[in-house]
C-alpha positions as CSV (number, residue, x, y, z in Angstrom):
1,M,100.8,84.4,95.3
2,R,103.7,86.7,94.6
3,I,103.8,89.9,92.5
4,V,107.0,90.8,90.8
5,A,106.8,94.6,90.2
6,V,109.1,95.9,87.4
7,R,109.8,99.5,86.9
8,H,110.3,100.4,83.2
9,G,113.7,101.2,81.8
10,E,115.3,104.6,81.4
11,T,113.7,107.5,79.5
12,E,115.2,110.9,78.7
13,W,113.1,112.4,81.5
14,S,113.9,109.7,84.1
15,K,117.6,110.4,83.6
16,I,117.3,113.9,84.9
17,G,114.4,113.5,87.4
18,Q,111.6,115.1,85.5
19,H,108.1,114.0,86.6
20,T,106.8,111.7,83.9
21,G,103.2,110.9,84.4
22,R,101.0,110.6,81.3
23,T,103.6,111.9,78.8
24,D,104.2,108.8,76.6
25,L,108.0,108.8,76.3
26,P,109.9,106.0,74.7
27,L,112.8,104.2,76.3
28,T,116.3,105.5,75.6
29,E,118.8,103.0,74.1
30,H,120.2,102.4,77.6
31,G,116.6,101.8,78.8
32,K,116.1,99.2,76.1
33,H,119.3,97.5,77.2
34,E,118.1,97.6,80.8
35,A,114.8,96.0,79.8
36,S,116.6,93.3,77.9
37,N,118.6,92.4,81.0
38,I,115.4,91.9,82.9
39,A,114.5,89.0,80.6
40,A,117.3,86.7,82.0
41,V,116.0,87.2,85.6
42,L,112.3,86.7,84.8
43,R,113.0,83.5,82.8
44,T,113.5,81.8,86.1
45,W,109.9,82.4,87.2
46,D,106.7,80.7,86.2
47,F,104.1,83.4,86.0
48,V,100.3,82.7,85.6
49,D,99.7,86.3,84.4
50,S,101.5,89.4,83.2
51,Y,100.3,93.0,83.2
52,T,101.5,96.3,81.8
53,S,100.7,99.9,81.9
54,P,99.6,101.1,78.4
55,L,102.3,103.7,78.3
56,Q,105.1,102.8,75.9
57,R,108.0,102.9,78.4
58,A,106.3,100.2,80.4
59,S,104.9,98.1,77.5
60,A,108.2,98.2,75.7
61,T,110.0,97.1,78.8
62,A,107.5,94.2,79.1
63,A,108.1,93.2,75.4
64,L,111.9,93.4,75.7
65,A,111.7,91.4,78.9
66,G,109.8,88.6,77.1
67,F,106.2,89.6,77.9
68,A,105.0,91.1,74.7
69,D,101.6,89.6,75.4
70,A,101.2,91.2,78.8
71,E,97.6,92.4,79.5
72,I,97.3,96.1,79.3
73,D,95.7,97.6,82.5
74,D,94.9,101.3,82.6
75,D,95.1,101.3,86.4
76,L,98.9,100.7,86.1
77,M,99.5,104.1,84.5
78,E,101.8,106.5,86.4
79,W,100.5,109.3,88.6
80,D,98.8,112.1,86.8
81,Y,101.1,115.0,87.9
82,G,98.9,117.7,86.3
83,E,100.9,121.0,86.1
84,H,104.0,119.3,87.6
85,E,104.3,117.1,84.5
86,G,107.8,117.4,83.1
87,R,109.2,119.3,86.1
88,R,111.8,118.3,88.6
89,T,111.1,118.1,92.3
90,V,113.8,120.5,93.2
91,D,112.2,123.2,90.9
92,I,108.7,122.5,92.3
93,V,109.9,122.9,95.9
94,A,111.9,126.1,95.0
95,E,108.6,127.5,93.8
96,T,106.4,126.0,96.5
97,P,108.5,125.3,99.6
98,G,107.5,122.2,101.5
99,F,105.4,120.8,98.7
100,S,105.2,117.0,98.4
101,K,103.0,115.1,96.0
102,W,102.7,112.5,98.8
103,D,100.9,115.0,100.9
104,Q,99.3,117.5,98.5
105,R,97.5,117.0,95.2
106,P,99.6,118.4,92.3
107,P,97.7,121.2,90.7
108,G,95.4,119.7,88.0
109,G,96.6,116.2,88.9
110,E,95.8,113.1,91.0
111,S,95.9,113.0,94.8
112,I,97.9,110.1,96.4
113,E,94.5,108.8,97.6
114,E,93.3,108.5,94.0
115,V,96.6,106.7,93.0
116,G,96.0,104.4,96.0
117,V,92.5,103.6,94.8
118,R,93.9,102.5,91.4
119,A,96.5,100.3,93.2
120,D,93.8,98.7,95.3
121,R,91.6,98.0,92.3
122,F,94.5,96.3,90.6
123,L,95.4,94.2,93.6
124,A,91.7,93.1,94.0
125,R,91.7,91.9,90.3
126,V,94.9,89.9,90.6
127,R,94.4,88.2,93.9
128,P,93.4,84.5,93.6
129,S,89.7,83.7,93.5
130,D,87.3,81.1,92.3
131,L,87.7,82.5,88.8
132,K,91.4,83.3,89.0
133,P,94.1,80.6,89.7
134,A,96.7,81.1,92.4
135,G,100.2,81.9,91.2
136,D,102.8,84.5,90.6
137,V,102.2,87.5,88.4
138,V,104.6,90.1,86.9
139,V,103.6,93.8,86.5
140,F,105.4,96.4,84.4
141,A,104.7,99.9,85.4
142,H,106.1,103.2,86.8
143,G,108.1,104.3,89.8
144,H,105.6,106.3,91.9
145,F,102.7,104.0,91.0
146,L,104.6,100.9,92.0
147,S,105.8,102.6,95.2
148,T,102.2,103.2,96.0
149,L,101.3,99.6,95.1
150,I,103.9,98.3,97.5
151,A,102.5,100.4,100.3
152,R,99.0,99.2,99.6
153,W,100.1,95.5,99.4
154,L,101.7,96.0,102.8
155,E,98.3,97.5,104.1
156,L,99.9,100.9,104.7
157,P,98.4,104.2,103.7
158,A,99.1,105.0,100.0
159,S,101.3,108.0,101.1
160,N,103.8,105.6,102.6
161,G,104.8,104.8,99.0
162,R,107.4,107.6,99.6
163,L,109.3,105.0,101.7
164,F,109.9,102.8,98.6
165,P,111.7,104.8,95.9
166,L,112.4,102.7,92.8
167,K,115.2,102.9,90.3
168,T,114.6,102.2,86.6
169,A,114.6,98.6,85.4
170,T,114.5,97.2,88.9
171,L,112.4,94.3,90.4
172,S,110.6,94.3,93.7
173,V,108.9,91.2,95.0
174,L,105.6,91.4,97.0
175,D,105.1,88.2,98.9
176,T,103.4,86.8,102.0
177,Y,104.9,85.3,105.2
178,Q,102.7,83.4,107.6
179,G,99.6,84.7,105.8
180,R,100.6,88.3,106.0
181,P,101.9,90.6,103.2
182,V,105.6,91.3,103.1
183,L,108.1,93.0,100.8
184,R,110.6,90.2,99.9
185,T,112.8,92.3,97.6
186,L,113.1,96.0,96.8
187,N,114.9,97.6,93.9
188,S,116.8,94.5,92.7
189,E,118.9,95.4,89.8
190,C,119.4,92.9,86.9
191,P,122.9,91.9,85.9
192,D,124.1,93.1,82.6
193,V,123.9,90.0,80.4
194,S,126.2,91.6,77.8
195,E,129.0,91.4,80.3
196,Q,128.6,87.7,80.9
């Protein structure tokens, strides 16, 4: 089983580094173009299942990439940043020196441990079982959530998600090697099909 983790396309807030947790922003025109480029890459895969966050930036990316019927999974939503929603890291750290969401709960938001629990629940649901066939799955979600998912796939603490920053509209492949979880690909950008 492999998991292809796709971060959604660009939004107005992702362009300038604003924390976008539960605010349901649409894709920009560029973000829609990015999502359409993903389709050409994913066509080469044979997935047994597809999943998306319910937030429109992820579900629209899924639809534009050819997965309009992806199953909505609330556990794939982005981190709840609480009072840090809509703010940039540089501004948060200027106000609270040394603050990192990877180490401290954002005021009124989720802790990294809670995000890790959601990632673990999702992984438990998609792993092959007597009721679930083995095969590759594709997941459309959000940068910090997917970074956490990668860490948990690799059996690392959820806070190690900080090691896997993701750009918009990129693919990362979670795989196994000799029975152990590995990260096969990180942050793979899709070629612009309009230039071909």
